[in-house]
N, CA, C and O atoms as CSV, one atom per row, in Angstrom:
chain,resi,resn,atom,element,x,y,z
A,1,MET,N,N,91.092,92.443,91.774
A,1,MET,CA,C,90.256,92.327,90.865
A,1,MET,C,C,89.501,90.974,90.262
A,1,MET,O,O,88.664,90.956,89.359
A,2,GLY,N,N,89.979,89.952,90.941
A,2,GLY,CA,C,89.659,88.843,90.480
A,2,GLY,C,C,90.145,88.113,89.222
A,2,GLY,O,O,89.633,87.133,88.682
A,3,ILE,N,N,91.302,88.836,88.852
A,3,ILE,CA,C,91.958,88.148,87.834
A,3,ILE,C,C,93.061,86.991,88.238
A,3,ILE,O,O,93.919,87.100,89.114
A,4,ASP,N,N,92.860,86.022,87.507
A,4,ASP,CA,C,93.747,84.843,87.822
A,4,ASP,C,C,94.758,84.621,86.513
A,4,ASP,O,O,94.749,85.250,85.455
A,5,ASN,N,N,95.701,83.439,86.952
A,5,ASN,CA,C,96.613,82.996,85.869
A,5,ASN,C,C,96.998,84.037,84.957
A,5,ASN,O,O,96.563,83.950,83.809
A,6,ILE,N,N,97.727,84.991,85.256
A,6,ILE,CA,C,98.248,86.118,84.339
A,6,ILE,C,C,99.785,85.883,84.779
A,6,ILE,O,O,100.203,85.649,85.913
A,7,ILE,N,N,100.523,86.011,83.562
A,7,ILE,CA,C,102.119,85.760,83.467
A,7,ILE,C,C,102.309,87.387,83.475
A,7,ILE,O,O,101.757,88.043,82.591
A,8,PHE,N,N,103.102,88.038,84.494
A,8,PHE,CA,C,103.619,89.299,84.768
A,8,PHE,C,C,105.033,89.141,85.155
A,8,PHE,O,O,105.421,88.298,85.964
A,9,ASP,N,N,105.693,89.884,84.619
A,9,ASP,CA,C,107.205,89.957,84.461
A,9,ASP,C,C,107.481,91.207,85.396
A,9,ASP,O,O,107.768,92.298,84.902
A,10,GLU,N,N,107.391,91.020,86.694
A,10,GLU,CA,C,107.390,92.278,87.577
A,10,GLU,C,C,108.837,92.951,87.499
A,10,GLU,O,O,108.988,94.173,87.500
A,11,GLU,N,N,109.821,92.086,87.435
A,11,GLU,CA,C,111.283,92.330,87.523
A,11,GLU,C,C,111.530,93.714,86.194
A,11,GLU,O,O,112.051,94.825,86.297
A,12,ASN,N,N,111.000,93.126,85.213
A,12,ASN,CA,C,111.118,94.247,83.924
A,12,ASN,C,C,110.001,95.233,83.782
A,12,ASN,O,O,109.957,95.982,82.805
A,13,TYR,N,N,109.068,95.258,84.757
A,13,TYR,CA,C,108.031,96.090,84.386
A,13,TYR,C,C,108.243,97.580,85.246
A,13,TYR,O,O,108.517,97.587,86.447
A,14,VAL,N,N,108.087,98.720,84.504
A,14,VAL,CA,C,108.259,99.940,84.842
A,14,VAL,C,C,107.094,100.822,84.744
A,14,VAL,O,O,107.154,101.661,83.845
A,15,ILE,N,N,106.221,100.812,85.358
A,15,ILE,CA,C,104.797,101.342,85.299
A,15,ILE,C,C,105.203,102.857,84.502
A,15,ILE,O,O,104.581,103.207,83.499
A,16,GLU,N,N,106.315,103.685,85.086
A,16,GLU,CA,C,106.222,105.072,84.596
A,16,GLU,C,C,106.327,104.990,82.972
A,16,GLU,O,O,105.909,105.901,82.257
A,17,ASN,N,N,106.912,103.838,82.479
A,17,ASN,CA,C,107.234,104.064,81.279
A,17,ASN,C,C,105.840,103.875,80.378
A,17,ASN,O,O,105.732,104.246,79.209
A,18,TYR,N,N,104.887,103.279,81.093
A,18,TYR,CA,C,103.299,103.409,80.550
A,18,TYR,C,C,102.789,104.818,80.839
A,18,TYR,O,O,102.234,105.497,79.975
A,19,LEU,N,N,102.979,105.193,81.978
A,19,LEU,CA,C,102.109,106.260,82.617
A,19,LEU,C,C,102.653,107.701,81.811
A,19,LEU,O,O,101.904,108.678,81.788
A,20,ASP,N,N,103.883,107.746,81.217
A,20,ASP,CA,C,104.548,108.688,80.594
A,20,ASP,C,C,103.587,108.780,79.105
A,20,ASP,O,O,103.602,109.868,78.528
A,21,LYS,N,N,102.958,107.914,78.641
A,21,LYS,CA,C,102.174,107.729,77.339
A,21,LYS,C,C,101.000,108.911,77.585
A,21,LYS,O,O,100.685,109.632,76.638
A,22,PHE,N,N,100.474,109.048,78.685
A,22,PHE,CA,C,99.317,109.757,79.115
A,22,PHE,C,C,99.592,111.267,79.338
A,22,PHE,O,O,99.627,111.707,80.487
A,23,LYS,N,N,99.779,112.032,78.311
A,23,LYS,CA,C,100.547,113.310,78.083
A,23,LYS,C,C,99.340,114.495,78.599
A,23,LYS,O,O,99.742,115.440,79.277
A,24,SER,N,N,98.139,114.415,78.314
A,24,SER,CA,C,97.056,115.378,78.728
A,24,SER,C,C,96.540,115.528,79.941
A,24,SER,O,O,96.335,114.392,80.368
A,25,ASP,N,N,96.236,116.278,80.682
A,25,ASP,CA,C,95.686,116.299,81.798
A,25,ASP,C,C,94.256,115.405,81.595
A,25,ASP,O,O,93.864,114.532,82.369
A,26,LYS,N,N,93.721,115.757,80.610
A,26,LYS,CA,C,92.374,114.985,80.350
A,26,LYS,C,C,92.537,113.428,80.186
A,26,LYS,O,O,91.773,112.662,80.773
A,27,SER,N,N,93.448,113.025,79.455
A,27,SER,CA,C,93.745,111.393,79.603
A,27,SER,C,C,94.258,111.117,80.436
A,27,SER,O,O,94.187,109.890,80.500
A,28,GLN,N,N,94.975,111.613,81.476
A,28,GLN,CA,C,95.278,111.287,82.619
A,28,GLN,C,C,94.053,111.038,83.603
A,28,GLN,O,O,94.026,110.034,84.316
A,29,LYS,N,N,93.148,111.888,83.613
A,29,LYS,CA,C,91.919,111.795,84.511
A,29,LYS,C,C,91.042,110.567,84.002
A,29,LYS,O,O,90.593,109.696,84.747
A,30,ILE,N,N,90.871,110.624,82.658
A,30,ILE,CA,C,90.132,109.346,82.073
A,30,ILE,C,C,91.068,107.899,82.542
A,30,ILE,O,O,90.412,106.858,82.564
A,31,LEU,N,N,92.282,107.819,82.845
A,31,LEU,CA,C,92.967,106.856,83.220
A,31,LEU,C,C,92.542,106.549,84.704
A,31,LEU,O,O,92.277,105.421,85.120
A,32,LEU,N,N,92.516,107.629,85.395
A,32,LEU,CA,C,92.261,107.309,86.896
A,32,LEU,C,C,91.034,106.843,87.120
A,32,LEU,O,O,90.926,106.011,88.021
A,33,LEU,N,N,89.857,107.239,86.394
A,33,LEU,CA,C,88.416,107.072,86.273
A,33,LEU,C,C,88.224,105.763,86.011
A,33,LEU,O,O,87.541,105.055,86.751
A,34,GLU,N,N,88.863,105.286,84.833
A,34,GLU,CA,C,88.649,103.905,84.579
A,34,GLU,C,C,89.330,102.921,85.388
A,34,GLU,O,O,88.754,101.880,85.704
A,35,LEU,N,N,90.417,103.152,85.717
A,35,LEU,CA,C,91.024,102.538,86.553
A,35,LEU,C,C,90.239,102.279,88.150
A,35,LEU,O,O,90.255,101.242,88.814
A,36,MET,N,N,89.526,103.682,88.501
A,36,MET,CA,C,88.810,103.047,89.687
A,36,MET,C,C,87.639,102.503,89.598
A,36,MET,O,O,87.170,102.006,90.622
A,37,MET,N,N,86.950,102.465,88.478
A,37,MET,CA,C,85.859,101.772,87.991
A,37,MET,C,C,86.361,100.124,88.002
A,37,MET,O,O,85.756,99.151,88.451
A,38,LEU,N,N,87.407,100.180,87.481
A,38,LEU,CA,C,87.929,98.525,87.909
A,38,LEU,C,C,88.285,97.995,89.088
A,38,LEU,O,O,88.062,96.824,89.397
A,39,VAL,N,N,88.936,98.946,89.903
A,39,VAL,CA,C,89.235,98.383,91.183
A,39,VAL,C,C,88.273,98.306,92.128
A,39,VAL,O,O,88.408,97.702,93.192
A,40,HIS,N,N,87.184,98.967,91.740
A,40,HIS,CA,C,85.959,98.869,92.813
A,40,HIS,C,C,84.732,97.881,92.251
A,40,HIS,O,O,83.701,97.641,92.880
A,41,VAL,N,N,85.089,97.329,90.849
A,41,VAL,CA,C,84.129,96.387,90.455
A,41,VAL,C,C,83.764,95.233,91.271
A,41,VAL,O,O,82.630,94.760,91.184
A,42,ASP,N,N,84.702,94.713,92.110
A,42,ASP,CA,C,84.575,93.216,93.065
A,42,ASP,C,C,84.208,93.929,94.454
A,42,ASP,O,O,84.266,93.250,95.480
A,43,ASP,N,N,83.875,95.126,94.511
A,43,ASP,CA,C,83.970,95.868,95.723
A,43,ASP,C,C,84.755,95.589,96.900
A,43,ASP,O,O,84.460,95.529,98.094
A,44,THR,N,N,85.841,95.430,96.255
A,44,THR,CA,C,87.256,95.431,97.182
A,44,THR,C,C,88.027,96.537,96.908
A,44,THR,O,O,87.801,96.878,95.747
A,45,TYR,N,N,88.957,97.367,97.521
A,45,TYR,CA,C,90.091,98.237,97.193
A,45,TYR,C,C,90.987,97.927,97.968
A,45,TYR,O,O,91.150,98.570,99.004
A,46,ASN,N,N,91.921,96.666,97.577
A,46,ASN,CA,C,93.023,96.019,98.609
A,46,ASN,C,C,94.341,97.077,98.305
A,46,ASN,O,O,94.458,97.978,97.474
A,47,ASN,N,N,95.149,96.632,99.207
A,47,ASN,CA,C,96.563,97.576,99.501
A,47,ASN,C,C,97.097,97.569,98.143
A,47,ASN,O,O,97.536,98.641,97.726
A,48,GLN,N,N,97.134,96.579,97.404
A,48,GLN,CA,C,97.986,96.506,96.072
A,48,GLN,C,C,97.288,97.571,95.079
A,48,GLN,O,O,97.890,98.357,94.349
A,49,GLU,N,N,95.995,97.440,95.197
A,49,GLU,CA,C,95.210,98.404,94.326
A,49,GLU,C,C,95.309,100.063,94.489
A,49,GLU,O,O,95.593,100.950,93.684
A,50,GLN,N,N,94.974,100.070,95.777
A,50,GLN,CA,C,95.596,101.501,96.811
A,50,GLN,C,C,96.894,102.089,96.271
A,50,GLN,O,O,97.023,103.205,95.768
A,51,GLU,N,N,98.019,100.984,96.486
A,51,GLU,CA,C,99.189,101.391,96.278
A,51,GLU,C,C,99.392,101.850,94.738
A,51,GLU,O,O,99.876,102.949,94.469
A,52,LEU,N,N,99.017,100.996,93.825
A,52,LEU,CA,C,99.087,101.408,92.493
A,52,LEU,C,C,98.444,102.923,92.262
A,52,LEU,O,O,99.033,103.891,91.780
A,53,MET,N,N,97.131,102.863,92.719
A,53,MET,CA,C,96.474,104.451,92.458
A,53,MET,C,C,97.173,105.562,93.056
A,53,MET,O,O,97.180,106.683,92.547
A,54,ASN,N,N,97.826,105.231,94.247
A,54,ASN,CA,C,98.655,106.210,94.766
A,54,ASN,C,C,100.137,106.396,93.910
A,54,ASN,O,O,100.771,107.431,94.117
A,55,ILE,N,N,100.595,105.532,93.094
A,55,ILE,CA,C,101.861,105.924,92.405
A,55,ILE,C,C,101.062,106.542,90.998
A,55,ILE,O,O,101.682,107.445,90.436
A,56,ILE,N,N,99.978,106.209,90.489
A,56,ILE,CA,C,99.616,107.150,89.379
A,56,ILE,C,C,99.281,108.354,89.604
A,56,ILE,O,O,99.654,109.248,88.845
A,57,SER,N,N,98.310,108.664,90.977
A,57,SER,CA,C,98.202,110.098,91.289
A,57,SER,C,C,99.222,110.771,91.626
A,57,SER,O,O,99.172,111.972,91.361
A,58,ASN,N,N,100.604,110.178,92.385
A,58,ASN,CA,C,101.698,111.099,92.433
A,58,ASN,C,C,102.299,111.351,91.169
A,58,ASN,O,O,102.699,112.481,90.889
A,59,ARG,N,N,102.396,110.396,90.382
A,59,ARG,CA,C,102.970,110.633,88.897
A,59,ARG,C,C,102.359,111.647,88.107
A,59,ARG,O,O,102.978,112.203,87.199
A,60,PHE,N,N,101.008,111.961,88.440
A,60,PHE,CA,C,100.334,112.893,87.649
A,60,PHE,C,C,99.775,114.070,88.259
A,60,PHE,O,O,98.896,114.814,87.824
A,61,ASN,N,N,100.532,114.128,89.517
A,61,ASN,CA,C,100.363,115.250,90.619
A,61,ASN,C,C,98.873,115.517,90.828
A,61,ASN,O,O,98.507,116.689,90.748
A,62,PHE,N,N,97.860,114.449,91.117
A,62,PHE,CA,C,96.518,114.548,91.244
A,62,PHE,C,C,96.476,114.714,92.660
A,62,PHE,O,O,97.326,114.034,93.234
A,63,LYS,N,N,95.593,115.557,93.563
A,63,LYS,CA,C,95.391,116.095,94.904
A,63,LYS,C,C,94.794,114.696,95.153
A,63,LYS,O,O,94.401,113.847,94.352
A,64,PRO,N,N,94.836,114.706,96.364
A,64,PRO,CA,C,93.968,113.488,97.170
A,64,PRO,C,C,92.576,113.720,97.106
A,64,PRO,O,O,91.815,112.756,97.194
A,65,ARG,N,N,92.158,114.820,96.971
A,65,ARG,CA,C,90.529,115.055,96.684
A,65,ARG,C,C,90.216,114.437,95.376
A,65,ARG,O,O,89.188,113.768,95.276
A,66,LEU,N,N,91.142,114.627,94.189
A,66,LEU,CA,C,90.605,113.983,93.165
A,66,LEU,C,C,90.608,112.777,93.231
A,66,LEU,O,O,89.683,112.131,92.738
A,67,LEU,N,N,91.631,112.197,93.844
A,67,LEU,CA,C,91.549,110.588,93.843
A,67,LEU,C,C,90.401,110.150,94.611
A,67,LEU,O,O,89.818,109.101,94.336
A,68,LYS,N,N,89.995,111.036,95.717
A,68,LYS,CA,C,88.786,110.308,96.662
A,68,LYS,C,C,87.393,110.624,95.633
A,68,LYS,O,O,86.463,109.818,95.659
A,69,PHE,N,N,87.341,111.635,94.892
A,69,PHE,CA,C,86.101,111.870,94.119
A,69,PHE,C,C,86.228,110.602,92.861
A,69,PHE,O,O,85.122,110.212,92.487
A,70,ALA,N,N,87.294,110.002,92.255
A,70,ALA,CA,C,87.322,109.192,91.521
A,70,ALA,C,C,87.223,107.915,91.899
A,70,ALA,O,O,86.886,107.074,91.066
A,71,SER,N,N,87.496,107.565,93.193
A,71,SER,CA,C,87.141,106.489,94.171
A,71,SER,C,C,85.813,106.485,94.109
A,71,SER,O,O,85.347,105.469,93.594
A,72,SER,N,N,84.818,107.529,94.571
A,72,SER,CA,C,83.392,107.584,94.847
A,72,SER,C,C,82.918,107.278,93.225
A,72,SER,O,O,82.011,106.452,93.124
A,73,ILE,N,N,83.316,107.722,92.252
A,73,ILE,CA,C,82.776,107.395,91.072
A,73,ILE,C,C,82.652,105.790,90.777
A,73,ILE,O,O,81.673,105.111,90.468
A,74,GLY,N,N,84.136,105.421,91.009
A,74,GLY,CA,C,84.293,103.791,91.190
A,74,GLY,C,C,83.336,103.220,91.588
A,74,GLY,O,O,82.784,102.366,90.895
A,75,LYS,N,N,82.839,103.604,92.990
A,75,LYS,CA,C,82.082,102.750,93.812
A,75,LYS,C,C,80.488,102.699,93.127
A,75,LYS,O,O,79.779,101.706,92.965
A,76,ALA,N,N,80.219,104.039,92.812
A,76,ALA,CA,C,79.105,104.370,92.287
A,76,ALA,C,C,78.862,103.256,91.157
A,76,ALA,O,O,77.887,102.508,91.227
A,77,ALA,N,N,79.800,103.183,90.107
A,77,ALA,CA,C,79.746,102.519,89.076
A,77,ALA,C,C,79.581,101.130,89.148
A,77,ALA,O,O,79.042,100.499,88.239
A,78,SER,N,N,80.073,100.537,90.323
A,78,SER,CA,C,80.338,99.278,90.905
A,78,SER,C,C,78.673,98.900,91.146
A,78,SER,O,O,78.102,97.885,90.746
A,79,ALA,N,N,78.024,100.147,92.001
A,79,ALA,CA,C,76.959,99.928,92.438
A,79,ALA,C,C,75.689,99.391,91.252
A,79,ALA,O,O,74.897,98.450,91.314
A,80,LEU,N,N,75.893,100.358,90.280
A,80,LEU,CA,C,75.148,100.532,89.243
A,80,LEU,C,C,75.113,99.029,88.198
A,80,LEU,O,O,74.141,98.479,87.680
A,81,ARG,N,N,76.576,98.667,88.154
A,81,ARG,CA,C,76.550,97.557,87.550
A,81,ARG,C,C,75.901,96.441,88.335
A,81,ARG,O,O,75.078,95.738,87.748
A,82,GLU,N,N,76.170,96.221,89.535
A,82,GLU,CA,C,75.323,95.032,90.496
A,82,GLU,C,C,73.823,95.314,90.462
A,82,GLU,O,O,73.033,94.371,90.496
A,83,GLN,N,N,73.382,96.645,90.391
A,83,GLN,CA,C,71.929,96.625,90.096
A,83,GLN,C,C,71.485,96.213,88.691
A,83,GLN,O,O,70.371,95.693,88.641
A,84,ALA,N,N,72.145,96.350,87.556
A,84,ALA,CA,C,71.924,95.845,86.321
A,84,ALA,C,C,72.069,94.585,86.216
A,84,ALA,O,O,71.361,94.016,85.385
A,85,LEU,N,N,73.065,93.754,87.060
A,85,LEU,CA,C,73.040,92.265,86.864
A,85,LEU,C,C,71.527,91.812,87.604
A,85,LEU,O,O,70.735,90.999,87.126
A,86,LEU,N,N,71.391,92.432,88.663
A,86,LEU,CA,C,70.322,91.719,89.226
A,86,LEU,C,C,68.805,92.114,88.380
A,86,LEU,O,O,67.709,91.569,88.511
A,87,ILE,N,N,69.076,92.895,87.769
A,87,ILE,CA,C,67.869,93.173,86.542
A,87,ILE,C,C,67.919,91.975,85.513
A,87,ILE,O,O,67.009,91.201,85.213
A,88,VAL,N,N,68.983,92.016,85.133
A,88,VAL,CA,C,69.256,91.138,84.136
A,88,VAL,C,C,69.026,89.555,84.561
A,88,VAL,O,O,68.629,88.667,83.807
A,89,ASN,N,N,69.339,89.438,85.817
A,89,ASN,CA,C,69.222,88.012,86.031
A,89,ASN,C,C,67.878,87.565,86.926
A,89,ASN,O,O,67.618,86.429,87.321
A,90,GLU,N,N,67.122,88.753,87.125
A,90,GLU,CA,C,65.679,88.397,87.508
A,90,GLU,C,C,64.806,87.376,86.803
A,90,GLU,O,O,64.518,87.404,85.606
A,91,THR,N,N,64.398,86.416,87.745
A,91,THR,CA,C,63.526,85.610,87.088
A,91,THR,C,C,62.184,85.592,87.467
A,91,THR,O,O,61.385,84.864,86.877
């Protein structure tokens, strides 16, 4: 995602502790959509991002089809962002 210089304590990080805070089906789906927009914003969906999304999907019992739909929305949002930047930066 193009994020650099972040200190991350991987040994003490347990993603399930954070995912457990998303209790409702609606909040879980919102998280999925928001994260998909983030992973696609740089037009790449690398292995680490894919692994993270799979962990989240499995934890929330999302079907693969839902993950695919969310990914499509993330790609579309990325494309719209790119188009908007072209308009803003048009000289």
